[in-house]
GUSEKOL-12793 format. One line per 3 residues: their letters; for each residue x, y, z of C-alpha. Coordinates in steps of 0.25 Angstrom, whole numbers, plus 5000, padded with zeros to 4 digits. Example, Ala and Ser with C-alpha at 12.3 -4.5 7.8 and 13.67 -1.06 7.14 Angstrom:
! residues 2
as> 5049/4982/5031; 5055/4996/5029
This chain:
! residues 348
mpa> 5160/5035/5006; 5158/5049/5009; 5151/5053/5022
rdg> 5137/5058/5021; 5132/5070/5029; 5122/5069/5040
pvq> 5118/5057/5049; 5118/5043/5044; 5103/5039/5040
tpy> 5097/5025/5041; 5091/5020/5028; 5076/5017/5028
plg> 5072/5003/5026; 5064/4997/5015; 5050/5002/5013
klp> 5043/5015/5014; 5049/5028/5018; 5046/5031/5033
agh> 5033/5038/5034; 5039/5050/5042; 5050/5052/5032
lar> 5040/5051/5020; 5030/5061/5027; 5042/5071/5029
lla> 5045/5070/5014; 5031/5072/5009; 5029/5084/5018
qva> 5040/5091/5010; 5032/5088/4997; 5019/5094/4999
pay> 5023/5108/5000; 5030/5107/4987; 5018/5105/4979
ptd> 5014/5116/4969; 5001/5123/4973; 4994/5119/4960
vlt> 4998/5104/4962; 4995/5104/4977; 4980/5107/4975
rvv> 4979/5095/4967; 4986/5085/4976; 4974/5079/4984
lgp> 4983/5069/4991; 4998/5070/4991; 5009/5063/4997
gvg> 5009/5058/5012; 5011/5047/5021; 4999/5037/5019
hda> 4996/5044/5005; 4998/5033/4995; 4993/5040/4983
avi> 4992/5054/4978; 4979/5061/4974; 4979/5073/4964
sfg> 4967/5080/4959; 4963/5081/4945; 4950/5088/4947
dry> 4938/5078/4947; 4948/5066/4949; 4960/5063/4958
lva> 4972/5057/4953; 4978/5047/4962; 4993/5043/4960
ktd> 5001/5032/4967; 5015/5027/4966; 5021/5015/4973
pit> 5033/5005/4970; 5033/4990/4972; 5047/4987/4978
fas> 5045/4974/4987; 5037/4965/4977; 5044/4960/4964
dei> 5034/4949/4960; 5022/4955/4953; 5027/4969/4956
gwy> 5019/4975/4944; 5006/4970/4951; 5010/4976/4964
avh> 5014/4990/4958; 5000/4992/4952; 4992/4987/4963
vna> 4999/4994/4975; 4998/5008/4967; 4983/5005/4964
ndv> 4981/5002/4978; 4985/5016/4983; 4977/5023/4972
act> 4964/5015/4977; 4967/5019/4991; 4963/5034/4986
gat> 4950/5029/4981; 4955/5030/4967; 4956/5021/4955
arf> 4969/5018/4949; 4970/5021/4934; 4985/5022/4929
fla> 4998/5015/4933; 5012/5019/4930; 5024/5009/4934
tll> 5039/5012/4936; 5046/4998/4934; 5061/4998/4940
lpe> 5067/4985/4936; 5080/4979/4941; 5093/4980/4933
ght> 5098/4966/4929; 5085/4959/4933; 5075/4964/4924
epg> 5071/4955/4913; 5060/4958/4902; 5050/4948/4909
lvd> 5051/4955/4922; 5047/4968/4916; 5036/4961/4908
tif> 5031/4955/4921; 5030/4968/4929; 5023/4975/4918
qqi> 5013/4964/4916; 5010/4964/4932; 5008/4979/4931
ada> 4999/4978/4919; 4991/4967/4925; 4989/4975/4938
crh> 4984/4987/4931; 4975/4979/4923; 4969/4973/4935
lgi> 4966/4986/4941; 4962/4993/4928; 4974/5003/4928
alv> 4982/5008/4916; 4997/5007/4916; 5001/5020/4910
ggh> 5016/5022/4912; 5028/5020/4920; 5043/5017/4919
tei> 5052/5005/4918; 5067/5003/4920; 5078/4994/4924
thg> 5084/5001/4937; 5097/4999/4943; 5098/4995/4957
ler> 5085/4987/4958; 5084/4972/4963; 5069/4971/4959
aiv> 5059/4978/4951; 5051/4990/4956; 5038/4995/4951
vgc> 5034/5009/4955; 5019/5011/4952; 5011/5024/4950
mlg> 4996/5023/4950; 4986/5034/4946; 4972/5034/4949
eva> 4960/5043/4950; 4948/5046/4960; 4937/5055/4961
per> 4940/5066/4972; 4928/5061/4980; 4933/5047/4980
lvr> 4947/5050/4985; 4951/5042/4997; 4962/5049/5005
pdg> 4973/5042/5013; 4971/5052/5024; 4956/5049/5025
arp> 4955/5040/5037; 4949/5046/5049; 4947/5042/5064
gda> 4936/5032/5065; 4938/5025/5051; 4939/5010/5051
llv> 4952/5004/5045; 4950/4992/5036; 4960/4984/5028
tkg> 4957/4975/5016; 4963/4961/5013; 4973/4959/5024
iav> 4988/4962/5026; 4998/4960/5019; 4994/4956/5005
egt> 5005/4963/4998; 5016/4959/5008; 5012/4945/5008
aii> 5012/4944/4993; 5026/4950/4992; 5032/4942/5003
are> 5027/4929/4997; 5032/4933/4983; 5045/4939/4986
kqd> 5049/4930/4997; 5043/4916/4993; 5057/4909/4994
dla> 5058/4913/5009; 5044/4909/5011; 5043/4895/5005
glg> 5041/4888/5018; 5027/4894/5019; 5023/4886/5007
gpf> 5020/4889/4992; 5005/4890/4993; 5006/4900/5004
ler> 5016/4909/4997; 5008/4908/4984; 4996/4913/4992
cqg> 5004/4925/4998; 5010/4928/4984; 4995/4928/4979
flh> 4992/4940/4988; 4996/4949/4977; 4984/4946/4970
dpg> 4975/4939/4980; 4971/4947/4989; 4979/4956/4981
isv> 4987/4969/4983; 4977/4978/4977; 4967/4986/4986
vqd> 4960/4993/4974; 4947/4985/4976; 4948/4986/4991
aav> 4948/5001/4990; 4937/5001/4980; 4928/4992/4987
ala> 4930/5000/5001; 4927/5013/4994; 4914/5009/4988
age> 4909/5003/5001; 4911/5014/5011; 4918/5026/5016
vha> 4933/5024/5015; 4942/5035/5021; 4956/5030/5018
lhd> 4962/5018/5010; 4977/5014/5011; 4985/5003/5005
pte> 4995/4998/5015; 5008/4994/5008; 5022/4995/5013
ggl> 5022/4994/5028; 5009/4986/5028; 4996/4989/5035
atg> 5002/4995/5047; 5009/5006/5038; 4996/5008/5030
lwe> 4989/5011/5043; 4999/5021/5047; 4999/5027/5034
laa> 4984/5028/5034; 4984/5034/5048; 4995/5044/5044
aag> 4988/5049/5031; 4975/5051/5039; 4980/5056/5052
vgl> 4972/5046/5060; 4976/5035/5070; 4972/5020/5068
evd> 4968/5009/5077; 4970/4995/5070; 4966/4982/5075
eta> 4978/4972/5074; 4969/4960/5074; 4960/4965/5063
ipv> 4971/4967/5053; 4970/4956/5042; 4984/4950/5041
lpe> 4983/4940/5029; 4986/4926/5034; 4997/4924/5023
thv> 5003/4938/5027; 5004/4933/5042; 5011/4920/5038
lce> 5021/4927/5030; 5024/4938/5040; 5025/4928/5051
hlg> 5035/4920/5043; 5043/4932/5039; 5042/4940/5052
lip> 5034/4952/5046; 5023/4960/5051; 5010/4960/5043
lgl> 5006/4974/5047; 5019/4980/5040; 5019/4971/5027
ias> 5016/4978/5014; 5001/4977/5012; 4995/4981/4999
gsl> 4982/4973/4996; 4976/4978/5009; 4968/4991/5009
lla> 4967/4999/5022; 4954/5007/5023; 4949/5018/5033
vap> 4934/5018/5032; 4922/5025/5038; 4919/5016/5050
gdv> 4904/5015/5046; 4909/5009/5032; 4918/4997/5038
vpi> 4907/4987/5036; 4903/4990/5022; 4917/4992/5017
laa> 4921/4979/5023; 4909/4972/5017; 4912/4978/5003
lkg> 4927/4973/5004; 4922/4959/5008; 4912/4959/4997
agi> 4923/4962/4987; 4932/4951/4993; 4941/4960/5000
aaa> 4944/4956/5015; 4945/4968/5024; 4946/4971/5039
hig> 4943/4982/5049; 4956/4984/5056; 4954/4997/5064
qav> 4951/5012/5064; 4956/5026/5062; 4957/5034/5075
epe> 4961/5048/5079; 4976/5050/5076; 4980/5052/5090
rgv> 4977/5037/5093; 4988/5032/5084; 4989/5020/5075
vlr> 4986/5008/5084; 4986/4993/5081; 4977/4987/5091
sar> 4976/4972/5096; 4972/4964/5108; 4985/4968/5114
ggr> 4981/4983/5113; 4986/4994/5104; 4999/4998/5098
alp> 5004/5007/5087; 5003/5001/5074; 5016/4996/5069
rfe> 5024/5005/5059; 5032/4998/5048; 5043/5007/5043
rde> 5045/4997/5032; 5036/4986/5026; 5038/4972/5033
iar> 5041/4966/5019; 5053/4975/5017; 5060/4967/5027
lfe> 5059/4955/5018; 5066/4963/5007; 5078/4969/5014
């Protein structure tokens, strides 16, 4: 094998590209925008920016793309909902969906394709979204199907919620509990390894995909109608901890989080204890992270409860020099960072 120039580089592990590397790459992109395009980019790429916002005069177009790589069961349902979630976090309504299906060579039967398309169609119907296009192919080198979704939505300019909108003094809320998606994926993908926990328990965990569900579209709509919301974030890979770090980075604020107030779902706790995982770093779609005006905590929590959505007040945004801190009876410490999602360890 011919020698490579330069120092030997260590490959990155499974999961998101490290935030610092991503930030450097994105810093090179912005100066390349043509001037006439730049004036229409309301929200461009950045760490903690999960959707793009483009001006069309009296309406903003919100565009989001995300792949589904860990889950294989009900992958089409996942793809629609996780993309719709990030559109909802801008205050927009998801309208149109495109899907790229990459299917494994030698393992793709007609029934698999039919099933994924039906899952996508059912999820779009559930949210009132039109499937308008995409691409499907059998791809060399894959072991499992991958679905890459692209969701388009729209919002009036005055109703836009920006990811950088959190400000010192804001209250931090989280809906449902953590980690809905991680619990469902583990129970579905690793059920043979978890048989000792019992069939009814695993069935309950597998059902988290639908109840309490990985969608936060309703969570966002209810909160926005009930009070002043400054930022919304859907914590996905890297769990709630990464979602908090991304919210802080996007807004340039510090955070103080009460560890005892974070609602870890009982089933998640059992699975994580059994597998040696940390709930804070487990993929967490289904929970919505909110930064809201302190005076509106009570009405927003009441509105969510009235809609049947559990929610908890877990901390507050503070001045950036105070850092991102997790507080407990033992004192305060820096909120842990998860360079890869806890679930990635199960797929290595």
